[in-house]
C-alpha positions in Angstrom: -84.4 -10.5 3.6 -84.6 -6.5 2.5 -87.5 -4.5 1.4 -86.4 -4.5 -2.4 -85.3 -8.2 -2.0 -88.8 -8.6 -1.2 -90.1 -6.6 -4.1 -87.9 -8.3 -6.5 -89.4 -11.9 -5.2 -93.2 -10.7 -5.1 -92.9 -8.8 -8.6 -90.7 -12.5 -10.0 -94.4 -14.1 -9.1 -96.6 -11.4 -10.3 -94.7 -11.3 -13.4 -94.7 -15.0 -13.7 -98.8 -16.0 -13.6 -100.3 -16.7 -16.6 -101.9 -12.8 -18.1 -105.5 -13.1 -18.5 -105.9 -10.4 -21.4 -109.2 -9.6 -20.8 -108.7 -7.9 -18.0 -109.8 -4.1 -18.1 -106.9 -1.5 -18.2 -107.3 -0.3 -14.4 -106.7 -4.4 -13.7 -103.6 -4.0 -15.7 -101.8 -1.9 -13.8 -99.0 -3.2 -11.4 -97.5 -0.8 -8.5 -94.5 -1.8 -6.4 -94.7 0.4 -3.7 -92.0 1.1 -1.5 -90.4 3.3 1.1 -89.4 6.3 -0.7 -85.7 6.2 0.9 -85.5 3.1 -1.0 -85.6 5.1 -4.2 -81.9 4.8 -4.9 -82.0 0.8 -3.7 -85.1 0.1 -6.5 -83.0 2.4 -9.2 -80.0 0.1 -8.8 -81.5 -3.4 -9.1 -84.5 -1.9 -12.1 -82.7 -4.7 -13.9 -82.9 -8.2 -11.6 -87.3 -6.4 -12.6 -86.2 -6.5 -16.5 -84.7 -10.3 -15.8 -87.2 -11.7 -13.8 -89.3 -10.4 -17.1 -87.7 -11.7 -19.2 -87.4 -14.9 -17.7 -90.8 -15.5 -18.2 -90.9 -14.8 -21.6 -92.5 -11.2 -21.7 -90.8 -8.1 -23.3 -89.7 -5.5 -20.8 -89.6 -1.6 -21.8 -88.3 1.0 -19.2 -89.3 4.9 -19.0 -87.6 7.0 -16.7 -90.1 10.5 -15.6 -87.3 11.9 -13.6 -86.8 14.6 -15.9 -89.8 14.6 -17.3 -90.7 18.2 -16.0 -87.3 19.9 -16.3 -87.1 18.4 -20.0 -90.7 19.8 -20.7 -89.4 23.4 -19.1 -86.5 23.5 -20.7 -88.4 23.5 -24.1 -91.6 25.4 -23.1 -91.9 28.8 -25.6 -92.5 30.9 -22.3 -89.3 29.8 -20.3 -88.0 33.1 -19.5 -91.2 34.4 -18.6 -91.9 31.9 -16.1 -88.4 32.4 -14.5 -89.3 35.7 -13.8 -92.4 35.0 -12.8 -92.7 31.4 -11.3 -96.7 31.8 -10.1 -97.7 31.8 -14.1 -96.4 28.2 -14.4 -99.7 27.1 -12.4 -101.6 28.2 -15.4 -98.6 25.6 -17.5 -99.0 22.8 -15.4 -102.1 21.4 -17.2 -99.9 20.9 -20.5 -96.9 19.2 -18.6 -99.5 16.7 -17.3 -100.8 16.0 -20.9 -97.1 15.7 -21.8 -96.8 12.7 -19.3 -99.8 11.3 -20.6 -98.6 11.7 -24.4 -95.1 9.9 -22.6 -97.4 7.0 -21.2 -99.6 6.3 -24.1 -97.0 6.0 -26.7 -95.0 4.0 -24.9 -98.2 1.5 -23.9 -99.6 1.5 -27.7 -95.8 0.8 -28.9 -95.9 -2.5 -26.6 -97.2 -5.5 -27.3 -100.3 -7.7 -24.8 -97.3 -9.5 -23.7 -94.9 -6.8 -22.8 -94.4 -5.2 -19.3 -94.1 -1.1 -19.7 -92.3 -0.1 -16.5 -92.4 4.0 -15.1 -89.6 4.9 -12.5 -89.1 8.2 -11.2 -92.9 8.6 -10.5 -92.2 10.6 -7.6 -90.4 13.2 -9.5 -93.9 14.0 -10.9 -94.8 15.3 -7.7 -95.9 17.5 -6.9 -96.7 18.9 -10.5 -99.2 16.0 -11.5 -101.2 13.4 -9.9 -99.9 10.1 -10.9 -103.5 8.5 -10.1 -104.7 11.2 -13.4 -102.3 9.8 -15.6 -103.7 6.0 -14.7 -106.6 7.2 -15.2 -106.3 8.7 -19.1 -103.9 6.1 -20.1 -106.2 2.8 -19.3 -106.9 2.3 -22.6 -103.8 2.3 -24.4 -102.4 -1.1 -22.1 -102.2 -3.6 -23.8 -99.8 -5.8 -21.8 -99.4 -4.6 -18.2 -98.0 -1.4 -16.9 -96.1 -1.0 -14.2 -95.3 1.8 -11.9 -92.3 2.1 -9.5 -94.1 4.1 -6.6 -92.3 5.6 -4.0 -95.0 6.0 -1.4 -97.1 3.9 0.8 -100.6 1.3 0.2 -102.9 0.6 2.9 -106.4 -0.2 2.9 -106.5 -0.3 -0.6 -105.0 3.6 -0.3 -102.3 4.7 -2.4 -100.4 8.1 -1.5 -97.4 9.1 -3.7 -94.1 10.3 -0.8 -96.3 9.9 1.6 -97.4 13.4 1.0 -100.5 13.6 -1.1 -104.1 12.7 0.1 -104.2 8.9 -0.7 -106.7 7.6 -3.5 -108.3 4.2 -4.1 -107.6 2.4 -7.4 -107.9 -1.0 -8.9 -104.5 -1.1 -9.3 -102.8 -4.4 -8.2 -100.0 -3.6 -5.5 -97.0 -5.5 -5.4 -95.5 -5.1 -2.1 -92.3 -6.1 0.4 -95.4 -8.6 1.9 -97.3 -9.7 -1.7 -99.0 -12.7 -1.2 -98.6 -13.3 -5.4 -102.3 -12.9 -6.6 -103.1 -13.8 -10.4 -101.6 -11.3 -12.8 
């Protein structure tokens, strides 16, 4: 069985377990961790994650972050200035991070306590935004489960997006190709 097949199988086990609704936000976050080279395969097979979710009676909501930065930049009032002086863009990056947090928050707050809110395209946030910061800021808004498709690696309780950044230790539940299927 390939890595993506194993991820779908592992995810189906996680989503199928009874949900504890008294967990703090960080423990309501699931990260589907996969080698970045698998990104296209994951995208193609996202409907299988949705199906696994719905088969357990949970709602599903998918949000694609792939175009978050270009869409945000395209609407920015100083767009032309940033093309003339790209280094000036660094002062606006905190505004971009705030817009990503707002998008996550809106999606999470619109979902019920029995819903999975999935985010695809986390790799497109690099290098503008740390997904760890976004997750930490939206914790209070997680009512059901937040699922992040995470192209990177997980080892010794440390996550690394795109295998590029320094890792961070986070309480999220990793779903890997070798997940054992602990309680959700």
